[in-house]
N, C-alpha and C positions, 0 to 999 in steps of 0.2 A: 648526056656525057659530060658536058661542061659543069653542070650542077654536081654530078657525082665526083668529078675531079676536085672541085672547090671544097666540097664537104670532106673529102679524104685529106686534102691539104690542111684544112682547118683542124680536123681531128688529130693529125700528126703534130701540128704546132702546139695544140693544147697538151698532148702527151709529153712532148719534149719540154714544155714549160713546167709541167708538173714534176718531171724528172729533175730538172735544174733546181726547182724550189726544194725538192727533197734533198738533193746534194748540199745545198746551202744551209738548210736547217740542220742536217746531220753534222756538217762542218762546224756550225755555230755551237751546237751542243757539245761537241768534242773539245774545241779549242777554248771556248769561253767558260766551260764548267768542268768537264770530266778530266781532261788530260792534266791541267795544272794541279789537280787535287789527287791524281793517281787513282781515280775511281774507274772501275772496270764494268763494262756491259757484258751481256752474254753473247753467244755465237762466235763466229769467226772474227767479227769486229772486236769482241772482247778478248779473244786469244791474241789478236794483233796488238791491242792496247797493252796487255800484260807483257808481251814480248818486248814491246817498245820501252816500257817502264823498267824491265829487268836488264835490258841490254844497253839502253841509252841511245839506241838508233832511232831515226825518224819513223813515225807511225806509217806514213804512206808506203814505205818499203815493205813492211810486213803485210799491209792490206793487199798489196799486189801479189806478193810471194805466197801468202797463205791461202788466198782465194784462187790462185792459178790452178791448183790440182782439181778444184771443184768445177771450174770452168771447163777443163778438159773432160771431167766426169760427165758434166751436162751434155757436152758435145757428142761424146761417144755412147752414152747410155740413156739419155733422156730426150733431149731435142736440140738441134742446132740453133733454133731461134732463141731458146733460153740462154745458150752460151753466148750468143751475140749480145743479147740484152745485158747479161752479166758483165761482159767486157766493157760495154759503154758506161754502165752505171758505176762500176768499181773504178774505172779509169778517171771518170769525172770526179768522184769523191777524192781520190788520191791527189789529183791535180789541184782541187779546191783546197785541200789541207796544206798544200805547198805554197800557193800564191795568195790566199786571202788571209790577211792579218786580223782576225777577230780578237778583240781585247778580252782579258780575263775580267769577269764581272763580280765574282764573289768567291770567298774561301769558306763560307758557312757550309758545313758538311750536309746539313739537311736540304738546304736550297740547291746545292750542287747535285745531290742525288735525285731530287724531284724534278728540277728544271732541266738538268743535263739529260736525264732519261726522257723527259717530255720532248725536247727538241730532237734528240736522236731518234726516238720512236716516230715522231712526225716526219722526219726525213725518210725513214724506211717506208712509211705508209705512202707518202707522196711519190716516192720513186716507184712503188708498186702500182699506184694509180697511173703513173706515166708509162707503165709497161717495162720498167727497169728492175734491176737487182743490184743492191749495194752490199749484200752479205751472202756468202755462199753456204750458210748453215742449212737452209732448207733444201738446197740441192743435195747435200750429203744426207739429210734426213730422209728425203724421198728415195734415194738409192738404197739406203740401209733398210728402210721399211719394206721395200720389195724383197730384199734378201732375207730379212729376219721375220717377215710376216707380222709386223707390229705397226703401230700408228706413227705418223710423222711427229705428232705432239709428244709421244713418249720418247722418241729419239732425241728431239730437241731438249726436252727436260733432262735426259740423261747426260747429254753433252754439257749443259749448263751446270749441272751438279758437279761434274768434274772440274769445270773452269773455276767455279767459286771455291771449291775445295783447295785448288792450287793457290788461289788468291789468299785464302786464309793462312796457308802454310808460308807463302813467300812474302806477303805484304802485311799480314796481321788479320786477326779475327774481326776487328772493328771495321777495317777497310772492306773486308768480305761482306759484312752485314750491310754496309752502305752501298756496296756494289749490287747486292741482291735487290735493295730498294730501287736502285737505278734501273735494273733490268725490269722490275715490275712496273715502274713508271713508263718505261719505253714500250713494254709489251701492251699495256692497257691503252696507251696513246695510239699505237699502231692499229689496234683492234677498233678503237673508236673512229679514227679517221677513215679506215677502210669500210667499216660497217656503219658506224655512227648512228645518227637518229633515223637512218633508213634501215635499221635492223628489221628483219622479217619477224612478224608475229602471226602465228596460226590461231584462228578463233573458231571455237565450236559453239554453236548456238542451238539450244533446244527450245522451241517455241510453238504454240498453237497457231501462230501467224507466220509460219515458215514461208508461205508463198509471197507475202508482202515484203518480208525481210530479204528473201532471195532477189526479188525485183529491185529493191533498194540497193543491194550490193552490186547487181549487174548494171543498172542504169544510172544510179546516182554516184556511185563510187567508181564505176567502170572497172570492176574487178570480177574475176571468176568465182564461182562457188560450186561445190559438190554437195549433192544431197544424198544422205544415207537414210535408210529405213531402220528406225530403232524401235525398241519395245521398252515401255516404261517398267520400272522395277516393281511398282505396286499399283494395283487398281483401286478404284473408288468403291467403298462399301463392300470389300471382299470380292469384287468382280475381277474378271481376268484382266491382266495388264493390257493396256491399249497400245496400239502402234502409233508412232509419231515420226515426223521427219526431222532429221538432224542436219544442220547446215555446217559445212566446213569450208573456210576460206582463209587465204593467206594474203596479208597486206603489210605495208611498211608502218613503222611506228608513227610517222607523220600523219598517216591516214586513219590511225586508230581513234582519235577524238571524233572524227566525222562518222565512223561506224557506230561508236557508242551513242552519239546523238540520234542516229537513225533507229537504233534498238530502243532507246528510251521513248522515242516518238511513236513507234509502232507497237511495241510490246514491252513495257517496263518490267514485267514479271518474268521475262525470258531468262532461262538459265544459260550463262555464258562462261566458257572456260578459255583462257588465253595462255599461250606459252611461246617461248622463243624458238625460231627455226634457224638452223645453221645456214642453209642455202636452198635455192629452188632452181629447177630447170623447166623452162617453158611456162605457159600460162600467161595471165595478165598481171605480171609483176614488174615493177620498175627494176631494171637490172643495174646493180652497182658494179663498179670495176672488179673484175675477177683477179685473183692472185695469179701472178705470171706463171706459176708452176702448177 
């Protein structure tokens, strides 16, 4: 019981530390790059930034006000846990924007778009790793996707198209283009930190030495494998196509070189196909932090 309690406390401390790191990174990206140059990101944060630029009122006010309806939406229609996490994350971000005086580092537009987006995206990612939420966009996207029977990604894309269209009209086309670059930088950074080099890779192996390869995957890599019975497309010398075993396994990108080395050692002539996997449930896979929603 004591060990379980210690592990739970340690896990919660690490999550809280990740959330704080995320808030600080997002604040740094906003105050040192984006806000002084009036560059806008996507999502509710982007709407808050645009509102602040147009009205002259402090950004934290809009971050709280504009995210509040989505916190209520999460509480009443998705989950209470998500709403609590959103309250904590958004409150910490607003407070950080008020009390931490990060300096303006550059007015170079390209540097602002790339690095401002990078630090903002990193902030969102670390907040998610810490179990928090600092932007209500995905809450709205989940709710609308259930109502409209479309994907969350499609909803977020539609929201951002509207945001950047308004930016083009109100702040100019050039700012809109740089804001799109900011959003792309933030989005890619978020994806990399959440998924990163531990991105899942599915591997299909067709080999005459499937037994040896299967054992290498199970015992040397400590990963699971599924065996399919396949039939070759062509036989030898006009004979009937022969049956063969096909190995299917999923592992992280970090483990891929070790698998490749095992394949080259056992059967260099094996036919191998690899492709990215969005996510997995169960099995012998390293679990990366899940999106809080």
